[in-house]
VEXDRENMAR-483752 format. One record per residue (C-alpha): residue number from 1; residue in one letter; x, y, z. Coordinates in Angstrom, 2 decimals, padded with zeros to 5 digits. Example, Ala and Ser with C-alpha at 12.3 -4.5 7.8 and 13.67 -1.06 7.14 Angstrom:
! VEXDRENMAR-483752
<1,a,<012.30,-004.50,007.80>>;
<2,s,<013.67,-001.06,007.14>>;
***
This chain:
! VEXDRENMAR-483752
<1,x,<021.46,-006.16,-016.96>>;
<2,x,<019.65,-003.53,-019.38>>;
<3,x,<021.15,-000.58,-019.31>>;
<4,x,<019.05,002.19,-018.31>>;
<5,x,<020.04,003.38,-021.53>>;
<6,x,<018.03,001.26,-023.41>>;
<7,x,<014.63,002.15,-021.67>>;
<8,x,<015.23,005.55,-023.44>>;
<9,x,<015.55,007.84,-020.14>>;
<10,x,<017.79,009.34,-017.97>>;
<11,x,<017.75,009.96,-014.47>>;
<12,x,<016.47,013.75,-013.85>>;
<13,x,<014.45,013.75,-017.41>>;
<14,x,<011.85,013.11,-018.83>>;
<15,x,<011.28,008.91,-020.43>>;
<16,x,<009.33,009.87,-023.08>>;
<17,x,<011.70,013.18,-024.51>>;
<18,x,<014.25,011.68,-027.20>>;
<19,x,<017.95,012.62,-026.53>>;
<20,x,<019.83,015.38,-027.12>>;
<21,x,<016.78,017.35,-025.72>>;
<22,x,<017.04,018.58,-022.07>>;
<23,x,<014.32,019.06,-019.45>>;
<24,x,<015.02,022.28,-016.91>>;
<25,x,<012.71,022.53,-013.63>>;
<26,x,<010.42,025.22,-013.67>>;
<27,x,<010.68,027.44,-011.13>>;
<28,x,<007.28,029.86,-010.42>>;
<29,x,<007.15,032.73,-010.03>>;
<30,x,<006.39,033.01,-006.24>>;
<31,x,<009.82,031.41,-005.99>>;
<32,x,<012.07,033.79,-008.04>>;
<33,x,<009.68,036.67,-006.36>>;
<34,x,<010.36,035.80,-003.59>>;
<35,x,<014.25,035.40,-003.73>>;
<36,x,<014.36,038.27,-005.13>>;
<37,x,<012.42,040.29,-003.08>>;
<38,x,<014.96,038.97,-000.05>>;
<39,x,<018.14,039.86,-002.06>>;
<40,x,<016.21,043.18,-002.69>>;
<41,x,<015.91,043.92,001.36>>;
<42,x,<019.61,042.36,002.05>>;
<43,x,<020.67,045.26,000.55>>;
<44,x,<018.36,047.91,001.57>>;
<45,x,<019.14,046.80,005.02>>;
<46,x,<022.55,046.95,004.61>>;
<47,x,<022.05,050.94,003.17>>;
<48,x,<019.99,052.17,005.72>>;
<49,x,<022.28,050.68,008.55>>;
<50,x,<025.32,051.68,007.14>>;
<51,x,<023.20,055.55,006.92>>;
<52,x,<022.16,054.90,010.10>>;
<53,x,<026.11,054.73,011.42>>;
<54,x,<027.68,057.33,009.22>>;
<55,x,<024.70,059.38,010.42>>;
<56,x,<025.43,058.28,014.36>>;
<57,x,<029.63,059.09,013.31>>;
<58,x,<028.93,062.37,012.09>>;
<59,x,<026.63,063.84,014.95>>;
<60,x,<029.38,062.03,017.11>>;
<61,x,<031.49,064.58,015.13>>;
<62,x,<033.31,061.73,014.18>>;
<63,x,<033.68,062.79,010.20>>;
<64,x,<034.47,066.64,010.88>>;
<65,x,<038.21,065.81,009.76>>;
<66,x,<037.68,062.61,007.94>>;
<67,x,<040.59,060.23,006.21>>;
<68,x,<039.60,059.22,003.15>>;
<69,x,<041.63,055.78,003.21>>;
<70,x,<039.40,055.07,007.22>>;
<71,x,<036.32,055.67,005.62>>;
<72,x,<036.30,054.05,002.46>>;
<73,x,<037.29,051.05,005.29>>;
<74,x,<035.03,051.83,007.49>>;
<75,x,<031.95,051.87,004.59>>;
<76,x,<033.52,048.81,003.52>>;
<77,x,<033.84,047.38,006.58>>;
<78,x,<029.83,048.02,007.60>>;
<79,x,<028.79,047.26,004.44>>;
<80,x,<030.27,043.69,005.29>>;
<81,x,<029.38,043.30,008.56>>;
<82,x,<025.83,043.84,007.34>>;
<83,x,<025.77,042.42,004.74>>;
<84,x,<026.70,038.79,006.57>>;
<85,x,<024.64,039.31,009.67>>;
<86,x,<021.29,040.02,007.31>>;
<87,x,<022.51,037.55,004.56>>;
<88,x,<022.69,035.03,007.28>>;
<89,x,<019.24,035.25,008.66>>;
<90,x,<017.19,035.51,005.72>>;
<91,x,<019.58,032.60,004.28>>;
<92,x,<018.54,030.67,007.62>>;
<93,x,<015.15,030.87,007.06>>;
<94,x,<015.12,029.81,003.66>>;
<95,x,<017.59,027.31,004.04>>;
<96,x,<016.89,025.71,007.09>>;
<97,x,<013.87,023.97,005.40>>;
<98,x,<016.30,022.34,003.04>>;
<99,x,<018.82,021.48,005.70>>;
<100,x,<016.24,019.51,007.52>>;
<101,x,<014.96,017.58,004.77>>;
<102,x,<018.98,017.05,003.95>>;
<103,x,<019.09,015.05,007.46>>;
<104,x,<015.91,013.36,006.71>>;
<105,x,<016.62,011.88,004.55>>;
<106,x,<020.25,010.76,005.69>>;
<107,x,<017.82,008.90,007.76>>;
<108,x,<016.47,007.31,005.35>>;
<109,x,<018.88,006.19,003.22>>;
<110,x,<020.12,004.69,006.34>>;
<111,x,<016.53,002.66,006.69>>;
<112,x,<015.06,004.72,009.45>>;
<113,x,<011.72,005.42,007.50>>;
<114,x,<009.71,006.30,010.95>>;
<115,x,<010.42,009.86,010.43>>;
<116,x,<008.77,013.14,009.72>>;
<117,x,<009.95,016.93,009.39>>;
<118,x,<007.42,019.89,010.32>>;
<119,x,<006.03,021.92,007.00>>;
<120,x,<007.43,025.52,006.74>>;
<121,x,<005.94,028.76,006.26>>;
<122,x,<007.06,030.40,002.83>>;
<123,x,<007.16,029.30,-000.39>>;
<124,x,<004.42,026.88,-001.98>>;
<125,x,<007.02,024.73,-003.01>>;
<126,x,<008.96,024.42,000.28>>;
<127,x,<005.88,023.31,001.82>>;
<128,x,<004.68,020.67,-001.05>>;
<129,x,<008.71,019.78,-000.68>>;
<130,x,<008.58,018.63,002.64>>;
<131,x,<004.78,017.38,002.52>>;
<132,x,<005.94,015.22,-000.52>>;
<133,x,<008.96,014.36,001.58>>;
<134,x,<006.63,013.29,004.64>>;
<135,x,<004.49,010.93,002.11>>;
<136,x,<007.13,009.40,001.03>>;
<137,x,<008.46,008.83,004.18>>;
<138,x,<004.95,007.51,005.41>>;
<139,x,<004.63,005.27,002.32>>;
<140,x,<008.39,003.42,002.72>>;
<141,x,<007.32,002.97,005.99>>;
<142,x,<004.38,001.15,005.64>>;
<143,x,<006.03,-000.63,002.71>>;
<144,x,<008.24,-001.95,005.04>>;
<145,x,<006.47,-002.81,007.60>>;
<146,x,<003.90,-004.78,005.08>>;
<147,x,<007.25,-006.73,004.04>>;
<148,x,<008.64,-007.86,007.41>>;
<149,x,<004.76,-008.70,008.66>>;
<150,x,<004.72,-010.79,004.72>>;
<151,x,<007.94,-012.53,005.59>>;
<152,x,<007.09,-013.28,008.98>>;
<153,x,<003.69,-014.54,008.36>>;
<154,x,<005.21,-016.86,005.14>>;
<155,x,<007.72,-017.86,007.60>>;
<156,x,<004.96,-019.08,010.05>>;
<157,x,<002.36,-020.71,007.83>>;
<158,x,<005.71,-022.48,006.11>>;
<159,x,<006.95,-023.83,009.23>>;
<160,x,<003.36,-025.85,011.10>>;
<161,x,<003.06,-027.72,007.80>>;
<162,x,<006.22,-028.30,007.86>>;
<163,x,<006.76,-029.68,011.30>>;
<164,x,<003.55,-031.78,011.11>>;
<165,x,<005.54,-033.77,007.85>>;
<166,x,<008.32,-034.37,009.47>>;
<167,x,<006.57,-035.23,013.36>>;
<168,x,<004.50,-037.89,011.14>>;
<169,x,<007.20,-039.05,008.48>>;
<170,x,<009.58,-039.49,011.89>>;
<171,x,<006.51,-041.61,013.64>>;
<172,x,<006.16,-043.63,010.48>>;
<173,x,<009.28,-045.17,010.86>>;
<174,x,<008.73,-046.62,013.64>>;
<175,x,<008.22,-050.76,012.87>>;
<176,x,<005.56,-051.27,016.09>>;
<177,x,<003.28,-049.59,014.38>>;
<178,x,<-000.03,-050.83,013.18>>;
<179,x,<-001.48,-050.22,009.48>>;
<180,x,<-004.62,-048.49,011.54>>;
<181,x,<-002.03,-045.92,012.89>>;
<182,x,<000.51,-045.44,009.41>>;
<183,x,<-002.76,-044.85,007.99>>;
<184,x,<-003.78,-042.17,010.10>>;
<185,x,<-000.61,-040.73,010.08>>;
<186,x,<-000.41,-040.85,005.97>>;
<187,x,<-003.77,-039.37,005.92>>;
<188,x,<-002.05,-036.70,008.21>>;
<189,x,<001.01,-036.02,006.32>>;
<190,x,<-000.95,-035.85,003.10>>;
<191,x,<-003.26,-032.84,004.66>>;
<192,x,<-000.33,-031.01,005.33>>;
<193,x,<001.21,-031.28,001.96>>;
<194,x,<-001.81,-030.30,000.70>>;
<195,x,<-001.96,-026.91,002.91>>;
<196,x,<001.81,-026.07,002.04>>;
<197,x,<001.01,-026.96,-001.60>>;
<198,x,<-002.53,-024.50,-000.95>>;
<199,x,<-000.07,-021.66,000.55>>;
<200,x,<002.74,-021.59,-002.42>>;
<201,x,<-000.39,-021.62,-004.98>>;
<202,x,<-001.53,-019.06,-003.56>>;
<203,x,<001.37,-016.73,-002.74>>;
<204,x,<002.10,-017.29,-006.26>>;
<205,x,<-001.49,-016.26,-007.31>>;
<206,x,<-001.42,-013.33,-005.06>>;
<207,x,<001.95,-012.01,-006.42>>;
<208,x,<001.28,-012.56,-010.36>>;
<209,x,<-002.38,-010.73,-009.56>>;
<210,x,<-000.38,-007.63,-007.92>>;
<211,x,<001.69,-007.26,-010.61>>;
<212,x,<-001.00,-006.78,-013.04>>;
<213,x,<-002.64,-004.04,-014.22>>;
<214,x,<-005.39,-005.39,-016.79>>;
<215,x,<-007.63,-008.50,-016.87>>;
<216,x,<-005.90,-011.05,-019.03>>;
<217,x,<-006.98,-013.40,-020.96>>;
<218,x,<-011.11,-012.05,-021.40>>;
<219,x,<-013.46,-014.08,-022.38>>;
<220,x,<-017.83,-014.06,-022.88>>;
<221,x,<-019.44,-016.85,-020.35>>;
<222,x,<-022.09,-017.94,-018.11>>;
<223,x,<-021.74,-016.18,-014.78>>;
<224,x,<-024.82,-018.37,-013.49>>;
<225,x,<-023.69,-021.37,-014.37>>;
<226,x,<-020.38,-020.90,-013.30>>;
<227,x,<-021.63,-020.15,-009.35>>;
<228,x,<-023.60,-023.14,-009.70>>;
<229,x,<-021.10,-025.03,-010.17>>;
<230,x,<-018.69,-023.38,-007.55>>;
<231,x,<-021.69,-024.36,-005.55>>;
<232,x,<-021.61,-028.32,-006.86>>;
<233,x,<-017.46,-028.68,-006.23>>;
<234,x,<-018.70,-028.58,-002.65>>;
<235,x,<-021.81,-030.63,-002.39>>;
<236,x,<-020.20,-032.89,-000.06>>;
<237,x,<-019.43,-030.05,002.69>>;
<238,x,<-022.54,-028.65,002.82>>;
<239,x,<-024.44,-031.99,002.77>>;
<240,x,<-022.30,-033.20,005.64>>;
<241,x,<-023.68,-029.84,007.37>>;
<242,x,<-027.03,-030.42,006.14>>;
<243,x,<-027.07,-027.22,005.09>>;
<244,x,<-029.92,-025.12,003.73>>;
<245,x,<-028.98,-023.27,000.52>>;
<246,x,<-031.42,-021.15,-000.90>>;
<247,x,<-030.23,-020.00,-004.76>>;
<248,x,<-032.02,-017.65,-007.07>>;
<249,x,<-029.36,-016.38,-009.72>>;
<250,x,<-030.41,-014.63,-012.77>>;
<251,x,<-029.26,-015.71,-016.29>>;
<252,x,<-025.92,-013.33,-016.98>>;
<253,x,<-023.68,-013.53,-019.72>>;
<254,x,<-020.40,-011.78,-018.51>>;
<255,x,<-016.70,-010.62,-020.36>>;
<256,x,<-014.05,-011.29,-017.80>>;
<257,x,<-011.14,-014.06,-016.79>>;
<258,x,<-013.74,-016.88,-015.94>>;
<259,x,<-010.46,-018.33,-014.03>>;
<260,x,<-009.87,-015.37,-012.01>>;
<261,x,<-014.10,-015.02,-011.03>>;
<262,x,<-014.14,-018.65,-010.24>>;
<263,x,<-011.39,-018.31,-007.55>>;
<264,x,<-013.67,-015.24,-006.31>>;
<265,x,<-016.91,-017.21,-005.50>>;
<266,x,<-015.39,-020.64,-004.12>>;
<267,x,<-013.07,-018.47,-001.31>>;
<268,x,<-016.78,-016.65,-000.44>>;
<269,x,<-018.76,-019.70,-000.20>>;
<270,x,<-015.79,-021.98,000.99>>;
<271,x,<-015.16,-019.26,004.16>>;
<272,x,<-019.74,-019.30,004.29>>;
<273,x,<-019.59,-022.84,004.77>>;
<274,x,<-016.36,-022.50,007.34>>;
<275,x,<-018.23,-020.17,009.59>>;
<276,x,<-021.83,-021.28,009.64>>;
<277,x,<-023.45,-024.05,012.06>>;
<278,x,<-025.35,-026.93,011.35>>;
<279,x,<-028.42,-026.88,009.12>>;
<280,x,<-027.39,-022.85,008.94>>;
<281,x,<-028.20,-021.41,005.66>>;
<282,x,<-026.88,-019.49,003.05>>;
<283,x,<-028.01,-017.94,000.12>>;
<284,x,<-026.76,-016.88,-002.87>>;
<285,x,<-028.37,-014.32,-005.18>>;
<286,x,<-027.37,-012.81,-009.05>>;
<287,x,<-028.61,-009.52,-010.39>>;
<288,x,<-028.20,-007.46,-013.13>>;
<289,x,<-028.90,-004.00,-012.90>>;
<290,x,<-028.47,-001.04,-015.14>>;
<291,x,<-024.87,-000.62,-014.71>>;
<292,x,<-023.60,-003.42,-011.95>>;
<293,x,<-024.26,-007.53,-012.09>>;
<294,x,<-024.49,-007.62,-008.58>>;
<295,x,<-023.28,-011.24,-006.56>>;
<296,x,<-024.74,-011.80,-003.05>>;
<297,x,<-023.22,-014.90,-000.87>>;
<298,x,<-024.77,-015.02,002.51>>;
<299,x,<-024.78,-017.21,005.75>>;
<300,x,<-026.29,-016.74,009.25>>;
<301,x,<-022.91,-018.12,010.86>>;
<302,x,<-021.11,-016.70,013.54>>;
<303,x,<-020.49,-012.86,011.70>>;
<304,x,<-017.14,-011.10,012.30>>;
<305,x,<-016.58,-008.14,014.82>>;
<306,x,<-015.75,-004.94,014.00>>;
<307,x,<-012.00,-005.21,013.63>>;
<308,x,<-011.83,-008.44,011.99>>;
<309,x,<-014.21,-006.82,009.17>>;
<310,x,<-011.90,-004.16,008.85>>;
<311,x,<-008.87,-005.70,008.47>>;
<312,x,<-010.25,-009.15,006.15>>;
<313,x,<-008.56,-008.51,003.47>>;
<314,x,<-005.40,-008.46,004.37>>;
<315,x,<-002.59,-011.15,003.73>>;
<316,x,<-002.77,-013.73,006.10>>;
<317,x,<-005.05,-012.05,008.42>>;
<318,x,<-007.57,-014.53,010.24>>;
<319,x,<-009.63,-013.48,013.27>>;
<320,x,<-010.19,-017.29,014.67>>;
<321,x,<-006.64,-018.84,015.03>>;
<322,x,<-008.78,-021.99,016.18>>;
<323,x,<-009.44,-022.36,012.39>>;
<324,x,<-005.64,-021.77,011.33>>;
<325,x,<-005.76,-025.07,009.95>>;
<326,x,<-008.19,-024.77,007.67>>;
<327,x,<-006.56,-021.66,005.74>>;
<328,x,<-003.93,-019.17,005.07>>;
<329,x,<-005.44,-015.92,005.20>>;
<330,x,<-004.64,-015.27,001.19>>;
<331,x,<-007.91,-016.35,000.11>>;
<332,x,<-009.89,-012.82,000.62>>;
<333,x,<-006.71,-010.97,-000.20>>;
<334,x,<-006.89,-012.62,-003.60>>;
<335,x,<-010.87,-011.95,-003.85>>;
<336,x,<-010.09,-008.29,-003.38>>;
<337,x,<-007.59,-008.07,-005.94>>;
<338,x,<-009.38,-010.02,-008.85>>;
<339,x,<-012.43,-007.84,-007.98>>;
<340,x,<-010.13,-004.36,-008.34>>;
<341,x,<-008.88,-005.72,-011.43>>;
<342,x,<-012.46,-006.18,-012.57>>;
<343,x,<-012.99,-002.85,-011.72>>;
<344,x,<-015.34,-003.76,-009.35>>;
<345,x,<-016.84,-003.37,-005.45>>;
<346,x,<-016.84,-005.43,-002.62>>;
<347,x,<-019.34,-004.81,000.27>>;
<348,x,<-018.75,-006.82,003.45>>;
<349,x,<-021.93,-006.85,006.22>>;
<350,x,<-021.60,-008.62,009.19>>;
<351,x,<-022.64,-008.99,012.88>>;
<352,x,<-021.33,-010.93,015.37>>;
<353,x,<-023.51,-013.95,016.04>>;
<354,x,<-026.20,-013.10,012.98>>;
<355,x,<-024.00,-013.83,009.66>>;
<356,x,<-021.83,-012.37,007.09>>;
<357,x,<-022.82,-011.42,003.69>>;
<358,x,<-020.65,-010.62,000.85>>;
<359,x,<-021.45,-008.41,-001.98>>;
<360,x,<-019.51,-007.89,-005.32>>;
<361,x,<-020.77,-005.57,-008.04>>;
<362,x,<-018.81,-006.12,-011.43>>;
<363,x,<-019.30,-003.37,-014.34>>;
<364,x,<-021.43,-003.98,-017.32>>;
<365,x,<-019.53,-001.67,-019.03>>;
<366,x,<-016.90,-004.65,-019.07>>;
<367,x,<-019.54,-006.94,-021.21>>;
***
C-alpha cells in the first residue's frame, strides 16, 4: 500500500501545495468580530454588574467603614462570579452547535447515517458547518441504502439462474430421461448460464463506466450504419413478431466510442421489441441539427406508468416482474451512464397502453 505522502498530500493540507508550506484555515471577519464582541460584552456586563453591586452596598452603608482586604476580596469574588455566569451563557450559545455536531459525528462513526442536526442562527460559518454536515450525512445515508440495495439485488439475480442450473443438472442425472427431455433440460441450463454471464458482464461494464469520467477509444464512425446493424442483429425477433419498422436515418459521421454507443441502441431497441405486441410498430429516426445529433426510438407497446418512468434508470429496477427472466435491470443504467459520459441527454416519453419513445441527444461539439 502506498503511503499518503507518496501522493503528495497530507491531511488538513491542500494537496497541490508542496511540503514545507502550511495551509491555515481562513477566518472570516464576521466570525472574528462576533467572538471579539462576545468577549467585550462579557467584560462590560461584568463591570456594570460589579458597579451595581458596589452601588447597592454603598446605599446599604456597607462601605462606610470598608476593610481593604474584604473589599478587594469581595470585588474579586463578584467579578469571578459575574464572568462565570456571563461566559457560561455566551459559551453555551456558541458551543451548542459544536457539541451537537460532535454528537452527530459520533453517530456517523457508529454507522448511523440517518441523522440530522438543526441549523443555528448566528455566525454564517456555524450555519454553513451544520448545513454541510447534514448534506454529508444525507449523501452517506443514500450511498449506504444504494449499497444495501445493490448487494440484495445482485444476490437475488445470481441466486435465480444458479438455482435453475442446479435443478436442471440434477434432473439430467436421472438415467430414465428420454432424449427429448435431456435436450430440453440442456437448453434450459444453457439459457440460465447465458443469463448469468450477461449479468456478470453488465455488472463489470457498469462498474467500469461508473469509475470513468472521460470517453476512451473515441473514433469517427458512421452512426446511421451502426443503428442499421443493430436492427439487423435482431432480425429474427422482429420478424417473428411481424413488427413494422419505420426507419429514417440521416447520414451522420460521429466522433465517440462506437462500442459504448452500440450498447445504447441495442438496449433500447431490444426493450422496444420486448414490450411490444405482435404486428406493432417501431419507428427509428436519426437527425442532426445545429447543436445535437438526435436518435429517436419509438414503439407502440405497453408503455410505462409515471412511477416506472421515474425509476427506469435505477440499477436492477424491473417494473414487470413477470418479465424478470428476460433481463436483469441493468441495461438502461448502462445506457444512462454512456450518454452522460458523452455529455449527452436522454429523454423518455411514455404513456401506458400507448407506447414509449426514447430520445437521445449527443452534442455535435464532440465531433
